[in-house]
BALOBA-1460 file (C-alpha; in Angstrom, 3 decimals):
// residues 384
<rec num="1" residu="x" x="92.233" y="111.298" z="89.682"/>
<rec num="2" residu="x" x="95.261" y="109.634" z="89.341"/>
<rec num="3" residu="x" x="94.144" y="106.147" z="87.318"/>
<rec num="4" residu="x" x="94.385" y="108.819" z="84.125"/>
<rec num="5" residu="x" x="96.929" y="110.714" z="81.941"/>
<rec num="6" residu="x" x="97.267" y="114.270" z="81.597"/>
<rec num="7" residu="x" x="95.787" y="113.671" z="78.078"/>
<rec num="8" residu="x" x="92.446" y="112.515" z="80.126"/>
<rec num="9" residu="x" x="90.906" y="114.421" z="82.984"/>
<rec num="10" residu="x" x="88.695" y="112.489" z="85.636"/>
<rec num="11" residu="x" x="85.604" y="113.764" z="84.735"/>
<rec num="12" residu="x" x="86.585" y="112.375" z="80.702"/>
<rec num="13" residu="x" x="87.237" y="108.952" z="82.642"/>
<rec num="14" residu="x" x="84.613" y="108.995" z="84.581"/>
<rec num="15" residu="x" x="82.153" y="109.490" z="81.241"/>
<rec num="16" residu="x" x="84.218" y="106.810" z="79.398"/>
<rec num="17" residu="x" x="83.749" y="104.098" z="82.240"/>
<rec num="18" residu="x" x="79.856" y="105.162" z="82.189"/>
<rec num="19" residu="x" x="80.040" y="104.330" z="78.608"/>
<rec num="20" residu="x" x="81.803" y="101.171" z="78.744"/>
<rec num="21" residu="x" x="80.188" y="99.847" z="82.239"/>
<rec num="22" residu="x" x="76.627" y="101.037" z="81.614"/>
<rec num="23" residu="x" x="75.235" y="97.885" z="82.234"/>
<rec num="24" residu="x" x="76.856" y="97.854" z="85.901"/>
<rec num="25" residu="x" x="75.016" y="101.234" z="86.616"/>
<rec num="26" residu="x" x="71.793" y="100.177" z="85.223"/>
<rec num="27" residu="x" x="71.811" y="97.009" z="87.421"/>
<rec num="28" residu="x" x="72.598" y="98.992" z="90.220"/>
<rec num="29" residu="x" x="69.782" y="101.577" z="89.463"/>
<rec num="30" residu="x" x="67.274" y="98.691" z="89.407"/>
<rec num="31" residu="x" x="68.208" y="96.796" z="92.606"/>
<rec num="32" residu="x" x="68.240" y="100.342" z="94.512"/>
<rec num="33" residu="x" x="64.617" y="101.081" z="92.890"/>
<rec num="34" residu="x" x="63.223" y="97.498" z="93.760"/>
<rec num="35" residu="x" x="64.764" y="97.562" z="97.259"/>
<rec num="36" residu="x" x="63.726" y="101.254" z="97.742"/>
<rec num="37" residu="x" x="60.169" y="100.246" z="99.413"/>
<rec num="38" residu="x" x="61.625" y="97.087" z="101.345"/>
<rec num="39" residu="x" x="64.179" y="99.372" z="103.049"/>
<rec num="40" residu="x" x="61.560" y="102.450" z="103.350"/>
<rec num="41" residu="x" x="59.270" y="99.716" z="105.014"/>
<rec num="42" residu="x" x="61.864" y="99.221" z="107.670"/>
<rec num="43" residu="x" x="61.998" y="102.292" z="109.524"/>
<rec num="44" residu="x" x="58.030" y="102.646" z="109.386"/>
<rec num="45" residu="x" x="57.312" y="102.631" z="113.398"/>
<rec num="46" residu="x" x="55.244" y="99.741" z="114.038"/>
<rec num="47" residu="x" x="51.706" y="100.523" z="116.016"/>
<rec num="48" residu="x" x="51.821" y="101.026" z="119.737"/>
<rec num="49" residu="x" x="48.991" y="99.843" z="122.020"/>
<rec num="50" residu="x" x="49.301" y="101.107" z="126.099"/>
<rec num="51" residu="x" x="47.005" y="99.403" z="129.073"/>
<rec num="52" residu="x" x="47.331" y="100.934" z="132.425"/>
<rec num="53" residu="x" x="47.506" y="99.478" z="136.031"/>
<rec num="54" residu="x" x="47.139" y="100.837" z="138.973"/>
<rec num="55" residu="x" x="47.866" y="99.809" z="142.878"/>
<rec num="56" residu="x" x="44.566" y="99.806" z="144.899"/>
<rec num="57" residu="x" x="46.163" y="99.696" z="148.189"/>
<rec num="58" residu="x" x="50.205" y="99.682" z="148.652"/>
<rec num="59" residu="x" x="51.564" y="98.613" z="151.313"/>
<rec num="60" residu="x" x="55.779" y="98.871" z="150.330"/>
<rec num="61" residu="x" x="57.509" y="102.187" z="149.845"/>
<rec num="62" residu="x" x="56.546" y="104.694" z="146.938"/>
<rec num="63" residu="x" x="59.997" y="104.704" z="146.111"/>
<rec num="64" residu="x" x="60.891" y="101.094" z="145.584"/>
<rec num="65" residu="x" x="57.782" y="100.351" z="143.817"/>
<rec num="66" residu="x" x="59.040" y="101.274" z="139.852"/>
<rec num="67" residu="x" x="62.292" y="99.117" z="140.453"/>
<rec num="68" residu="x" x="59.840" y="96.348" z="142.234"/>
<rec num="69" residu="x" x="57.427" y="96.343" z="139.024"/>
<rec num="70" residu="x" x="60.054" y="96.209" z="136.491"/>
<rec num="71" residu="x" x="61.452" y="93.007" z="138.471"/>
<rec num="72" residu="x" x="58.149" y="91.086" z="138.293"/>
<rec num="73" residu="x" x="57.726" y="92.167" z="134.566"/>
<rec num="74" residu="x" x="61.402" y="90.609" z="133.515"/>
<rec num="75" residu="x" x="61.153" y="87.352" z="135.757"/>
<rec num="76" residu="x" x="59.564" y="85.864" z="132.819"/>
<rec num="77" residu="x" x="56.178" y="85.191" z="133.463"/>
<rec num="78" residu="x" x="54.795" y="88.005" z="131.101"/>
<rec num="79" residu="x" x="56.751" y="86.899" z="128.158"/>
<rec num="80" residu="x" x="55.818" y="83.335" z="128.533"/>
<rec num="81" residu="x" x="52.054" y="84.226" z="128.313"/>
<rec num="82" residu="x" x="52.940" y="86.653" z="125.406"/>
<rec num="83" residu="x" x="54.807" y="83.504" z="123.786"/>
<rec num="84" residu="x" x="51.954" y="81.164" z="124.591"/>
<rec num="85" residu="x" x="48.895" y="83.300" z="123.119"/>
<rec num="86" residu="x" x="51.321" y="84.608" z="120.113"/>
<rec num="87" residu="x" x="53.030" y="81.591" z="118.852"/>
<rec num="88" residu="x" x="54.348" y="83.393" z="115.540"/>
<rec num="89" residu="x" x="55.979" y="85.894" z="118.071"/>
<rec num="90" residu="x" x="59.872" y="84.591" z="117.280"/>
<rec num="91" residu="x" x="62.682" y="84.569" z="119.758"/>
<rec num="92" residu="x" x="61.354" y="84.166" z="123.174"/>
<rec num="93" residu="x" x="64.570" y="86.741" z="124.368"/>
<rec num="94" residu="x" x="63.211" y="89.475" z="121.772"/>
<rec num="95" residu="x" x="59.322" y="89.286" z="123.215"/>
<rec num="96" residu="x" x="60.518" y="91.894" z="126.220"/>
<rec num="97" residu="x" x="61.247" y="94.672" z="125.145"/>
<rec num="98" residu="x" x="61.018" y="94.258" z="121.379"/>
<rec num="99" residu="x" x="56.907" y="93.368" z="121.652"/>
<rec num="100" residu="x" x="55.776" y="94.306" z="125.049"/>
<rec num="101" residu="x" x="57.553" y="96.961" z="127.233"/>
<rec num="102" residu="x" x="56.738" y="98.652" z="130.936"/>
<rec num="103" residu="x" x="56.967" y="102.215" z="132.063"/>
<rec num="104" residu="x" x="57.202" y="102.707" z="135.927"/>
<rec num="105" residu="x" x="57.530" y="106.240" z="136.339"/>
<rec num="106" residu="x" x="59.284" y="107.268" z="139.890"/>
<rec num="107" residu="x" x="56.804" y="108.418" z="142.632"/>
<rec num="108" residu="x" x="53.528" y="107.173" z="140.309"/>
<rec num="109" residu="x" x="51.225" y="104.043" z="141.451"/>
<rec num="110" residu="x" x="50.569" y="103.848" z="137.951"/>
<rec num="111" residu="x" x="52.067" y="101.375" z="135.599"/>
<rec num="112" residu="x" x="51.886" y="101.544" z="131.590"/>
<rec num="113" residu="x" x="52.107" y="98.354" z="129.491"/>
<rec num="114" residu="x" x="52.718" y="98.908" z="125.823"/>
<rec num="115" residu="x" x="52.497" y="96.677" z="123.337"/>
<rec num="116" residu="x" x="54.249" y="97.062" z="119.550"/>
<rec num="117" residu="x" x="53.074" y="95.475" z="116.414"/>
<rec num="118" residu="x" x="52.665" y="96.790" z="112.312"/>
<rec num="119" residu="x" x="48.782" y="95.742" z="112.947"/>
<rec num="120" residu="x" x="47.496" y="97.976" z="115.453"/>
<rec num="121" residu="x" x="45.056" y="95.552" z="116.717"/>
<rec num="122" residu="x" x="47.634" y="92.817" z="117.575"/>
<rec num="123" residu="x" x="49.533" y="95.903" z="119.392"/>
<rec num="124" residu="x" x="46.602" y="96.142" z="121.510"/>
<rec num="125" residu="x" x="46.016" y="92.117" z="122.002"/>
<rec num="126" residu="x" x="49.910" y="92.654" z="122.843"/>
<rec num="127" residu="x" x="49.718" y="94.557" z="125.799"/>
<rec num="128" residu="x" x="46.694" y="93.222" z="126.888"/>
<rec num="129" residu="x" x="47.802" y="89.701" z="127.524"/>
<rec num="130" residu="x" x="51.215" y="91.389" z="129.154"/>
<rec num="131" residu="x" x="48.983" y="93.064" z="131.486"/>
<rec num="132" residu="x" x="46.691" y="90.339" z="132.833"/>
<rec num="133" residu="x" x="49.899" y="88.135" z="132.874"/>
<rec num="134" residu="x" x="51.640" y="91.331" z="135.208"/>
<rec num="135" residu="x" x="48.904" y="92.067" z="137.198"/>
<rec num="136" residu="x" x="48.610" y="88.616" z="138.207"/>
<rec num="137" residu="x" x="52.612" y="88.437" z="139.473"/>
<rec num="138" residu="x" x="52.193" y="91.506" z="141.091"/>
<rec num="139" residu="x" x="48.972" y="90.759" z="143.149"/>
<rec num="140" residu="x" x="50.888" y="87.318" z="143.645"/>
<rec num="141" residu="x" x="53.214" y="88.640" z="146.751"/>
<rec num="142" residu="x" x="50.044" y="89.593" z="148.702"/>
<rec num="143" residu="x" x="50.310" y="91.263" z="152.221"/>
<rec num="144" residu="x" x="53.420" y="93.663" z="152.146"/>
<rec num="145" residu="x" x="53.557" y="94.538" z="148.883"/>
<rec num="146" residu="x" x="49.920" y="95.959" z="147.971"/>
<rec num="147" residu="x" x="46.871" y="95.070" z="145.907"/>
<rec num="148" residu="x" x="46.860" y="96.024" z="141.711"/>
<rec num="149" residu="x" x="44.673" y="95.971" z="139.287"/>
<rec num="150" residu="x" x="43.564" y="97.209" z="135.797"/>
<rec num="151" residu="x" x="42.802" y="100.872" z="134.843"/>
<rec num="152" residu="x" x="42.284" y="101.131" z="131.675"/>
<rec num="153" residu="x" x="42.828" y="98.260" z="128.670"/>
<rec num="154" residu="x" x="45.086" y="98.755" z="125.851"/>
<rec num="155" residu="x" x="42.640" y="99.642" z="122.048"/>
<rec num="156" residu="x" x="44.148" y="99.401" z="118.381"/>
<rec num="157" residu="x" x="45.198" y="103.002" z="117.859"/>
<rec num="158" residu="x" x="44.315" y="104.539" z="114.826"/>
<rec num="159" residu="x" x="46.133" y="103.512" z="111.904"/>
<rec num="160" residu="x" x="49.583" y="104.727" z="111.273"/>
<rec num="161" residu="x" x="50.789" y="107.539" z="108.961"/>
<rec num="162" residu="x" x="51.485" y="106.094" z="105.539"/>
<rec num="163" residu="x" x="55.047" y="107.004" z="106.494"/>
<rec num="164" residu="x" x="57.199" y="107.118" z="103.201"/>
<rec num="165" residu="x" x="55.581" y="106.899" z="99.788"/>
<rec num="166" residu="x" x="56.243" y="104.166" z="97.468"/>
<rec num="167" residu="x" x="57.115" y="106.821" z="94.567"/>
<rec num="168" residu="x" x="59.157" y="108.509" z="97.358"/>
<rec num="169" residu="x" x="60.659" y="105.074" z="98.571"/>
<rec num="170" residu="x" x="61.543" y="104.269" z="94.925"/>
<rec num="171" residu="x" x="62.771" y="107.551" z="93.585"/>
<rec num="172" residu="x" x="65.332" y="107.450" z="97.293"/>
<rec num="173" residu="x" x="66.094" y="103.731" z="95.836"/>
<rec num="174" residu="x" x="67.366" y="104.658" z="92.326"/>
<rec num="175" residu="x" x="69.224" y="107.724" z="93.698"/>
<rec num="176" residu="x" x="71.458" y="105.548" z="96.051"/>
<rec num="177" residu="x" x="71.856" y="102.486" z="93.147"/>
<rec num="178" residu="x" x="72.776" y="105.482" z="90.917"/>
<rec num="179" residu="x" x="75.643" y="106.327" z="93.531"/>
<rec num="180" residu="x" x="76.417" y="102.961" z="93.988"/>
<rec num="181" residu="x" x="77.073" y="102.330" z="90.207"/>
<rec num="182" residu="x" x="79.222" y="105.453" z="90.053"/>
<rec num="183" residu="x" x="81.059" y="104.681" z="92.792"/>
<rec num="184" residu="x" x="81.487" y="101.025" z="91.543"/>
<rec num="185" residu="x" x="82.665" y="102.202" z="87.865"/>
<rec num="186" residu="x" x="84.907" y="104.832" z="89.566"/>
<rec num="187" residu="x" x="86.374" y="101.533" z="91.881"/>
<rec num="188" residu="x" x="86.890" y="99.605" z="88.127"/>
<rec num="189" residu="x" x="88.464" y="102.326" z="86.867"/>
<rec num="190" residu="x" x="91.107" y="102.986" z="90.169"/>
<rec num="191" residu="x" x="91.915" y="99.276" z="89.357"/>
<rec num="192" residu="x" x="92.251" y="99.144" z="85.789"/>
<rec num="193" residu="x" x="93.709" y="102.522" z="85.085"/>
<rec num="194" residu="x" x="92.346" y="102.249" z="81.263"/>
<rec num="195" residu="x" x="93.942" y="104.093" z="78.554"/>
<rec num="196" residu="x" x="91.305" y="106.065" z="76.722"/>
<rec num="197" residu="x" x="93.213" y="108.560" z="74.886"/>
<rec num="198" residu="x" x="96.487" y="108.543" z="73.048"/>
<rec num="199" residu="x" x="98.092" y="111.108" z="75.479"/>
<rec num="200" residu="x" x="97.622" y="108.187" z="78.509"/>
<rec num="201" residu="x" x="98.720" y="105.321" z="76.124"/>
<rec num="202" residu="x" x="102.422" y="107.738" z="76.040"/>
<rec num="203" residu="x" x="102.091" y="108.531" z="79.684"/>
<rec num="204" residu="x" x="101.613" y="104.615" z="80.815"/>
<rec num="205" residu="x" x="104.030" y="102.874" z="78.159"/>
<rec num="206" residu="x" x="106.784" y="105.696" z="77.435"/>
<rec num="207" residu="x" x="105.923" y="105.069" z="73.505"/>
<rec num="208" residu="x" x="104.488" y="107.729" z="71.387"/>
<rec num="209" residu="x" x="101.058" y="107.366" z="69.727"/>
<rec num="210" residu="x" x="100.113" y="107.820" z="66.551"/>
<rec num="211" residu="x" x="96.452" y="108.789" z="67.376"/>
<rec num="212" residu="x" x="93.044" y="106.879" z="68.180"/>
<rec num="213" residu="x" x="91.039" y="105.405" z="65.093"/>
<rec num="214" residu="x" x="87.736" y="104.527" z="64.877"/>
<rec num="215" residu="x" x="86.907" y="100.956" z="63.528"/>
<rec num="216" residu="x" x="83.758" y="100.867" z="61.621"/>
<rec num="217" residu="x" x="81.673" y="97.461" z="62.115"/>
<rec num="218" residu="x" x="81.029" y="95.428" z="59.392"/>
<rec num="219" residu="x" x="80.045" y="91.814" z="58.076"/>
<rec num="220" residu="x" x="82.611" y="89.219" z="58.528"/>
<rec num="221" residu="x" x="85.342" y="89.263" z="55.636"/>
<rec num="222" residu="x" x="84.229" y="92.895" z="54.865"/>
<rec num="223" residu="x" x="86.272" y="95.973" z="54.771"/>
<rec num="224" residu="x" x="84.612" y="99.379" z="55.025"/>
<rec num="225" residu="x" x="86.312" y="102.319" z="53.173"/>
<rec num="226" residu="x" x="89.109" y="104.289" z="54.225"/>
<rec num="227" residu="x" x="86.747" y="107.248" z="54.902"/>
<rec num="228" residu="x" x="84.546" y="105.780" z="57.556"/>
<rec num="229" residu="x" x="87.620" y="105.269" z="60.070"/>
<rec num="230" residu="x" x="87.680" y="108.237" z="61.950"/>
<rec num="231" residu="x" x="90.730" y="109.601" z="62.997"/>
<rec num="232" residu="x" x="92.961" y="107.773" z="60.149"/>
<rec num="233" residu="x" x="94.019" y="110.398" z="58.141"/>
<rec num="234" residu="x" x="95.751" y="112.352" z="60.990"/>
<rec num="235" residu="x" x="97.585" y="108.953" z="61.701"/>
<rec num="236" residu="x" x="98.325" y="108.719" z="57.778"/>
<rec num="237" residu="x" x="100.048" y="112.289" z="58.125"/>
<rec num="238" residu="x" x="102.075" y="111.143" z="61.145"/>
<rec num="239" residu="x" x="103.205" y="107.925" z="59.528"/>
<rec num="240" residu="x" x="104.314" y="109.644" z="56.386"/>
<rec num="241" residu="x" x="106.512" y="111.962" z="58.715"/>
<rec num="242" residu="x" x="108.650" y="109.360" z="59.369"/>
<rec num="243" residu="x" x="111.714" y="107.917" z="56.965"/>
<rec num="244" residu="x" x="111.047" y="104.128" z="57.888"/>
<rec num="245" residu="x" x="109.867" y="102.291" z="54.488"/>
<rec num="246" residu="x" x="108.587" y="99.576" z="56.112"/>
<rec num="247" residu="x" x="105.365" y="99.402" z="58.645"/>
<rec num="248" residu="x" x="104.768" y="96.431" z="60.675"/>
<rec num="249" residu="x" x="101.289" y="96.123" z="62.136"/>
<rec num="250" residu="x" x="101.401" y="94.331" z="65.352"/>
<rec num="251" residu="x" x="98.704" y="93.237" z="68.254"/>
<rec num="252" residu="x" x="97.617" y="91.372" z="71.006"/>
<rec num="253" residu="x" x="94.887" y="88.417" z="69.975"/>
<rec num="254" residu="x" x="91.983" y="90.057" z="70.593"/>
<rec num="255" residu="x" x="93.002" y="93.303" z="68.695"/>
<rec num="256" residu="x" x="94.169" y="91.059" z="65.693"/>
<rec num="257" residu="x" x="90.611" y="91.633" z="63.832"/>
<rec num="258" residu="x" x="91.012" y="95.778" z="64.101"/>
<rec num="259" residu="x" x="94.586" y="95.819" z="62.971"/>
<rec num="260" residu="x" x="93.820" y="93.976" z="59.847"/>
<rec num="261" residu="x" x="91.057" y="96.502" z="59.148"/>
<rec num="262" residu="x" x="93.004" y="99.538" z="59.679"/>
<rec num="263" residu="x" x="95.998" y="98.199" z="57.983"/>
<rec num="264" residu="x" x="93.726" y="97.582" z="54.682"/>
<rec num="265" residu="x" x="92.240" y="101.028" z="55.328"/>
<rec num="266" residu="x" x="95.883" y="102.573" z="55.902"/>
<rec num="267" residu="x" x="97.145" y="100.965" z="52.485"/>
<rec num="268" residu="x" x="93.906" y="102.531" z="50.575"/>
<rec num="269" residu="x" x="94.375" y="105.974" z="52.050"/>
<rec num="270" residu="x" x="98.841" y="105.821" z="51.931"/>
<rec num="271" residu="x" x="98.917" y="104.431" z="47.897"/>
<rec num="272" residu="x" x="97.739" y="107.983" z="46.893"/>
<rec num="273" residu="x" x="101.339" y="109.506" z="47.387"/>
<rec num="274" residu="x" x="102.992" y="106.253" z="48.049"/>
<rec num="275" residu="x" x="103.933" y="102.939" z="46.375"/>
<rec num="276" residu="x" x="102.204" y="100.872" z="48.570"/>
<rec num="277" residu="x" x="102.572" y="97.153" z="49.042"/>
<rec num="278" residu="x" x="101.092" y="94.818" z="51.591"/>
<rec num="279" residu="x" x="102.858" y="92.165" z="53.047"/>
<rec num="280" residu="x" x="100.917" y="89.213" z="55.092"/>
<rec num="281" residu="x" x="97.421" y="88.285" z="55.503"/>
<rec num="282" residu="x" x="96.185" y="91.922" z="56.722"/>
<rec num="283" residu="x" x="93.801" y="93.036" z="53.983"/>
<rec num="284" residu="x" x="93.559" y="90.122" z="50.916"/>
<rec num="285" residu="x" x="90.831" y="91.144" z="49.663"/>
<rec num="286" residu="x" x="92.224" y="94.825" z="49.162"/>
<rec num="287" residu="x" x="95.754" y="94.093" z="47.795"/>
<rec num="288" residu="x" x="94.606" y="93.930" z="44.206"/>
<rec num="289" residu="x" x="92.877" y="97.147" z="44.411"/>
<rec num="290" residu="x" x="96.240" y="99.200" z="45.456"/>
<rec num="291" residu="x" x="98.353" y="100.907" z="42.335"/>
<rec num="292" residu="x" x="101.183" y="99.322" z="40.704"/>
<rec num="293" residu="x" x="104.495" y="100.882" z="41.430"/>
<rec num="294" residu="x" x="105.197" y="104.439" z="39.857"/>
<rec num="295" residu="x" x="107.838" y="106.154" z="38.806"/>
<rec num="296" residu="x" x="109.418" y="108.821" z="41.257"/>
<rec num="297" residu="x" x="107.474" y="107.722" z="44.422"/>
<rec num="298" residu="x" x="109.036" y="106.390" z="47.571"/>
<rec num="299" residu="x" x="107.835" y="103.018" z="48.518"/>
<rec num="300" residu="x" x="106.457" y="101.571" z="51.658"/>
<rec num="301" residu="x" x="105.677" y="98.455" z="52.721"/>
<rec num="302" residu="x" x="102.915" y="97.839" z="55.436"/>
<rec num="303" residu="x" x="103.720" y="94.537" z="57.082"/>
<rec num="304" residu="x" x="100.345" y="92.282" z="58.743"/>
<rec num="305" residu="x" x="101.841" y="91.354" z="61.964"/>
<rec num="306" residu="x" x="98.898" y="88.043" z="61.844"/>
<rec num="307" residu="x" x="102.015" y="85.559" z="60.310"/>
<rec num="308" residu="x" x="104.921" y="84.899" z="61.776"/>
<rec num="309" residu="x" x="107.252" y="85.091" z="58.695"/>
<rec num="310" residu="x" x="105.740" y="88.809" z="58.611"/>
<rec num="311" residu="x" x="107.479" y="89.242" z="61.648"/>
<rec num="312" residu="x" x="110.782" y="88.855" z="60.004"/>
<rec num="313" residu="x" x="111.818" y="92.352" z="59.060"/>
<rec num="314" residu="x" x="115.139" y="94.461" z="58.676"/>
<rec num="315" residu="x" x="114.807" y="95.807" z="62.315"/>
<rec num="316" residu="x" x="116.836" y="99.227" z="61.522"/>
<rec num="317" residu="x" x="114.552" y="99.932" z="58.736"/>
<rec num="318" residu="x" x="111.020" y="99.185" z="60.279"/>
<rec num="319" residu="x" x="108.223" y="101.245" z="62.146"/>
<rec num="320" residu="x" x="106.299" y="98.888" z="64.131"/>
<rec num="321" residu="x" x="103.099" y="99.917" z="65.238"/>
<rec num="322" residu="x" x="101.408" y="98.178" z="68.188"/>
<rec num="323" residu="x" x="97.471" y="98.704" z="67.931"/>
<rec num="324" residu="x" x="95.867" y="98.534" z="70.740"/>
<rec num="325" residu="x" x="92.195" y="98.641" z="71.847"/>
<rec num="326" residu="x" x="91.150" y="101.756" z="73.985"/>
<rec num="327" residu="x" x="90.068" y="100.702" z="77.397"/>
<rec num="328" residu="x" x="92.646" y="98.388" z="77.810"/>
<rec num="329" residu="x" x="94.257" y="98.694" z="81.338"/>
<rec num="330" residu="x" x="97.771" y="100.738" z="81.495"/>
<rec num="331" residu="x" x="99.353" y="96.855" z="82.675"/>
<rec num="332" residu="x" x="97.803" y="95.078" z="79.818"/>
<rec num="333" residu="x" x="99.459" y="97.742" z="77.534"/>
<rec num="334" residu="x" x="102.819" y="97.797" z="79.055"/>
<rec num="335" residu="x" x="102.938" y="94.260" z="78.818"/>
<rec num="336" residu="x" x="102.107" y="93.892" z="75.220"/>
<rec num="337" residu="x" x="104.578" y="96.696" z="74.510"/>
<rec num="338" residu="x" x="107.334" y="95.288" z="75.918"/>
<rec num="339" residu="x" x="106.294" y="92.121" z="74.043"/>
<rec num="340" residu="x" x="105.737" y="93.392" z="70.558"/>
<rec num="341" residu="x" x="108.010" y="96.572" z="70.390"/>
<rec num="342" residu="x" x="111.805" y="96.552" z="70.678"/>
<rec num="343" residu="x" x="114.811" y="96.288" z="68.297"/>
<rec num="344" residu="x" x="112.673" y="98.192" z="65.343"/>
<rec num="345" residu="x" x="114.506" y="101.710" z="64.202"/>
<rec num="346" residu="x" x="110.932" y="103.342" z="65.587"/>
<rec num="347" residu="x" x="108.352" y="102.209" z="67.539"/>
<rec num="348" residu="x" x="104.844" y="103.707" z="68.128"/>
<rec num="349" residu="x" x="101.172" y="103.069" z="69.838"/>
<rec num="350" residu="x" x="98.169" y="103.337" z="67.787"/>
<rec num="351" residu="x" x="94.616" y="103.308" z="69.513"/>
<rec num="352" residu="x" x="91.269" y="101.608" z="67.994"/>
<rec num="353" residu="x" x="88.071" y="101.820" z="69.310"/>
<rec num="354" residu="x" x="84.552" y="100.464" z="67.839"/>
<rec num="355" residu="x" x="82.669" y="102.683" z="65.758"/>
<rec num="356" residu="x" x="79.216" y="102.993" z="63.659"/>
<rec num="357" residu="x" x="77.943" y="100.244" z="61.660"/>
<rec num="358" residu="x" x="79.619" y="100.594" z="58.231"/>
<rec num="359" residu="x" x="77.177" y="102.074" z="55.497"/>
<rec num="360" residu="x" x="75.854" y="99.020" z="53.618"/>
<rec num="361" residu="x" x="76.217" y="100.461" z="49.959"/>
<rec num="362" residu="x" x="80.355" y="100.532" z="51.006"/>
<rec num="363" residu="x" x="80.907" y="97.442" z="52.850"/>
<rec num="364" residu="x" x="78.812" y="95.027" z="50.734"/>
<rec num="365" residu="x" x="81.150" y="95.413" z="47.984"/>
<rec num="366" residu="x" x="85.466" y="95.818" z="47.698"/>
<rec num="367" residu="x" x="86.449" y="99.623" z="47.901"/>
<rec num="368" residu="x" x="87.069" y="100.937" z="44.793"/>
<rec num="369" residu="x" x="89.925" y="103.525" z="43.910"/>
<rec num="370" residu="x" x="86.925" y="106.441" z="43.800"/>
<rec num="371" residu="x" x="86.510" y="105.564" z="47.655"/>
<rec num="372" residu="x" x="90.543" y="106.614" z="48.350"/>
<rec num="373" residu="x" x="90.844" y="110.117" z="49.937"/>
<rec num="374" residu="x" x="92.201" y="112.325" z="47.485"/>
<rec num="375" residu="x" x="95.863" y="113.510" z="47.438"/>
<rec num="376" residu="x" x="95.423" y="116.801" z="48.206"/>
<rec num="377" residu="x" x="94.006" y="115.558" z="51.900"/>
<rec num="378" residu="x" x="97.554" y="114.805" z="52.897"/>
<rec num="379" residu="x" x="100.268" y="117.426" z="53.288"/>
<rec num="380" residu="x" x="102.259" y="118.659" z="50.149"/>
<rec num="381" residu="x" x="105.129" y="117.949" z="52.203"/>
<rec num="382" residu="x" x="104.730" y="114.331" z="52.776"/>
<rec num="383" residu="x" x="104.449" y="113.562" z="48.654"/>
<rec num="384" residu="x" x="107.780" y="112.090" z="46.655"/>
């Protein structure tokens, strides 16, 4: 599937789409289950009742009898009789052949008049009314044609088979709704081309990605401890492998909250090996928790790009990291790269996704120093 980069195959992309758009799939399934029985009833054949008309005396050529009978049956008198006796039959032009019809067999003096309706009794009544009108019209011609009479009236047929059961119809509708939901999700993925992995982001933009971080859900104004940010440590290792002393965190407005949480978590984690200083409003509650600069350790400045003044950093000494949500469309991500990246010594992407709710005992109070990952969790070569 061309909508994904080599990092995500078609099955993986579809799985992400199903998790993201599960409400769309559920709606299609529910609609399919609701309309399944109604659709099945449309395929149920109506009941049919048949009356027979016979020629008692035939004055015309037997070969011409079927064509003559069809002409008389369709001349309007039969349809008018049916419409007069059944006011709710609907469109007059649909009475023949939908409700009543004639079967005229070649070389036979018998006509078969059939009535159709979901109710077997009404089907028989339709056939008998049509037959009476048909016989009257046949006998109007008199000499030169012959005389016709009723051989046997229509009787209500036995109750038709149940047809498709409700359970089967619902199951078939659910299956059809599921297929429709899968098709709808696939269409959305093809149109949006979402970025679901770091490899997808690199393929879409040409900018290297630091990885994917899960941001725990917290109450407003609270920050989860770094160990609850899945994927954060690999990002820290990649940041420490770069020589730029300043890291500028930027994002679109809709990812601003996630960017600020990640900035705070990065600051707390990196302080174990660097003298970290946070600039901007990314983590006002955690700035005071950082260690004071210690001699012999390389300094690192984390800049939260939420404030315009924070963007005025020396470009040749700055690594700019664009934080984008997993599932951002390729076109939107390319536009964000063009807007936020460029001019810095280094540029990277960082994908974020919604994580689990932060544990209450950690998220309800400020993060303590003993909650910062130990130094040995970072590569030794990254230490100053």
